[in-house]
C-alpha positions, 0 to 999 in steps of 0.5 A: 500500500502506498502513502499519498506522498509516495504515490504523488512522487511516482506520478510526476517522476520523469519521464511521466507527468500530469497532463491537464486538458481542457479542450474540445474534441475538435481541437484535440482532433486538430492537434493529433492531425498536426502530428500525423495521428488519426483521431479514433473513436477509442481516443475520443472515448478516452479524452471524454473520460478525462 
């Protein structure tokens, strides 16, 4: 069992980090397309849950 401080450190240790997104699906699609990725139904479902 982890204590809160240990868990927090593990979440942000390199190469990890916390991503905060407050964007519409349309903006996310544009960002993915800009780097050559397709916005799939699975990606859209995952981003809606965040």
